C-alpha positions in Angstrom: -2.1 -24.2 22.9 -0.8 -24.8 19.4 2.7 -26.2 19.0 4.7 -24.4 16.3 8.0 -25.4 14.9 10.6 -22.9 16.1 11.4 -21.8 12.6 7.8 -20.9 11.5 6.4 -19.3 14.6 7.3 -15.8 13.5 5.9 -16.4 10.0 2.6 -17.7 11.6 2.5 -14.7 14.0 2.9 -12.3 11.1 0.2 -14.1 9.1 -2.2 -13.9 12.0 -1.3 -10.2 12.7 -2.0 -9.3 9.1 -5.4 -11.0 9.4 -6.2 -9.2 12.6 -5.0 -5.8 11.3 -7.3 -6.0 8.3 -10.2 -7.4 10.3 -10.1 -5.0 13.3 -7.7 -2.2 12.4 -4.1 -1.8 13.5 -5.0 0.4 16.5 -6.8 -2.6 18.1 -3.8 -4.9 17.6 -1.4 -5.6 20.4 1.2 -8.2 21.1 -1.0 -9.6 23.8 -4.1 -9.8 21.6 -1.9 -11.5 18.9 -0.7 -14.1 21.4 -4.3 -14.8 22.3 -5.5 -15.0 18.7 -2.5 -17.3 17.8 -3.2 -19.4 20.8 0.4 -19.2 22.1 1.8 -18.0 25.4 1.8 -14.3 26.2 5.6 -14.2 26.1 6.0 -16.1 22.8 5.5 -13.1 20.4 8.0 -11.0 22.3 10.8 -13.3 21.1 10.2 -11.8 17.6 8.6 -8.4 18.3 10.0 -6.4 21.2 7.5 -3.5 20.7 4.1 -2.9 19.1 5.9 -0.8 16.4 8.1 -3.9 15.5 4.8 -5.8 14.9 3.4 -2.9 12.9 6.5 -2.8 10.8 6.2 -6.5 10.0 2.6 -6.1 8.9 3.4 -3.1 6.7 6.2 -5.0 5.1 3.8 -7.8 4.2 1.5 -5.2 2.7 4.1 -3.6 0.5 5.3 -7.0 -0.7 1.8 -8.0 -1.6 1.3 -4.7 -3.5 4.7 -5.0 -5.2 3.9 -8.5 -6.3 0.6 -7.4 -7.8 2.3 -4.6 -9.8 5.2 -6.9 -10.9 2.7 -9.4 -12.2 1.2 -7.0 -14.7 1.9 -8.2 -18.2 2.3 -5.5 -20.9 5.2 -4.2 -23.0 3.7 -0.8 -23.3 5.1 1.4 -20.5 2.1 3.8 -20.3 -0.3 0.9 -20.1 1.8 -0.6 -17.4 1.7 2.6 -15.3 -2.1 2.8 -15.9 -2.5 -0.8 -14.7 -0.1 -0.1 -11.7 -2.4 2.9 -10.8 -5.4 0.7 -10.9 -3.8 -2.1 -8.9 -2.7 0.5 -6.3 -6.2 1.9 -6.0 -7.7 -1.6 -5.9 -5.3 -2.6 -3.1 -6.0 0.5 -1.1 -9.7 -0.1 -1.3 -9.6 -3.9 -0.6 -7.0 -3.7 2.2 -8.0 -0.4 3.8 -6.7 -1.1 7.3 -3.4 -2.5 6.1 -3.1 0.4 3.7 -3.6 2.9 6.5 -0.8 1.3 8.5 1.5 1.2 5.5 1.2 4.9 4.8 0.4 6.2 8.3 2.7 7.2 11.1 2.3 4.2 13.4 5.8 3.1 12.3 8.2 5.9 12.8 11.2 5.7 10.5 11.3 2.9 7.9 15.1 3.2 8.0 14.9 1.5 11.4 13.4 -1.5 9.7 15.6 -2.4 6.7 13.3 -5.1 5.3 10.3 -2.8 5.4 12.3 0.1 4.0 13.4 -2.1 1.1 9.9 -3.2 0.3 8.5 0.4 0.5 11.3 1.7 -1.8 10.7 -1.1 -4.3 7.2 0.3 -4.9 8.6 3.6 -5.9 11.3 2.0 -8.1 8.7 0.0 -9.9 6.8 3.2 -10.8 10.0 5.1 -11.5 11.6 2.5 -13.9 8.5 2.6 -16.1 8.2 6.4 -16.0 11.8 6.7 -17.2 10.9 4.8 -20.3 8.3 7.5 -21.2 10.3 10.7 -20.4 13.6 12.1 -21.6 13.8 14.5 -18.6 16.7 14.4 -16.1 16.3 11.8 -13.4 15.4 14.3 -10.8 12.5 15.7 -12.9 11.3 12.2 -13.7 11.3 11.3 -10.0 9.2 14.4 -9.2 6.7 13.5 -11.9 6.6 10.0 -10.6 5.9 11.3 -7.1 3.2 13.5 -8.5 1.5 10.5 -10.1 1.8 8.5 -6.9 0.4 11.4 -4.9 -2.6 11.6 -7.2 -3.3 7.9 -7.1 -2.8 7.8 -3.3 -5.3 10.7 -2.9 -7.8 8.9 -5.1 -7.8 6.0 -2.7 -8.9 8.2 0.1 -11.5 10.0 -1.9 -13.0 6.9 -3.4 -13.2 5.3 0.0 -15.2 8.3 1.2 -17.5 8.0 -1.8 -18.1 4.4 -1.1 -19.1 5.2 2.5 -20.9 8.6 2.1 -22.1 8.4 -1.5 -22.0 11.2 -4.0 -25.3 13.0 -3.3 -23.5 16.2 -2.3 -23.5 17.8 -5.8 -21.6 20.9 -4.6 -18.6 18.9 -3.5 -16.0 16.7 -5.2 -17.7 13.4 -4.6 -19.7 13.1 -7.8 -16.6 13.8 -9.8 -14.5 11.3 -7.8 -17.2 8.7 -8.4 -17.0 9.4 -12.2 -13.3 9.0 -12.1 -13.5 5.7 -10.1 -15.7 4.3 -12.8 -13.4 5.2 -15.6 -9.9 4.9 -14.2 -8.2 3.9 -17.5 -9.2 7.1 -19.2 -8.4 9.3 -16.2 -5.0 7.8 -15.5 -4.1 7.9 -19.2 -4.8 11.7 -19.2 -2.8 12.3 -16.0 0.2 10.3 -17.2 0.2 11.9 -20.6 0.0 15.3 -19.0 3.0 14.6 -16.7 5.0 13.2 -19.6 4.4 16.3 -21.8 5.1 18.8 -19.0 8.5 20.3 -19.3 
């Protein structure tokens, strides 16, 4: 059994839980399996996570923080280019971290308000997009927020569709998959068109 310093056990448990979530999917993750994977006593994780939802919330928070960090690290002074790159970073994250992404945006964690740190990280993602959108639009704040949500919804939907394309292929010429595949190969062009359309819509 590993000996962890009291101050870093929770951090190590979260690190291990994130790895397990991405490897196996969050539905297969439990506090008991985390204890076994971390090589600690069965009771040790319960000092930090009273329920499975508490553990899920900690993993989701780590996911949002990772995504926010990736978006915040984008270097460009052009607000539209920044949003385009944010969209690409978002899609890339969703494709590379599918199981974590499903936990972040699924219903396994009930109300984010019950988890202030998670809620703050999730809200920061929206604020990152919103602050850049405001630089491109003279509309009232409420309208800009709706446009920002529209962009977010579109990018979020693309993650799911592209994931399906990657699994099933685009041989069904009567469905949306060939078009989704084309979009995935030219995200800069597509995101530019979508953002421009949202900005110009009154």
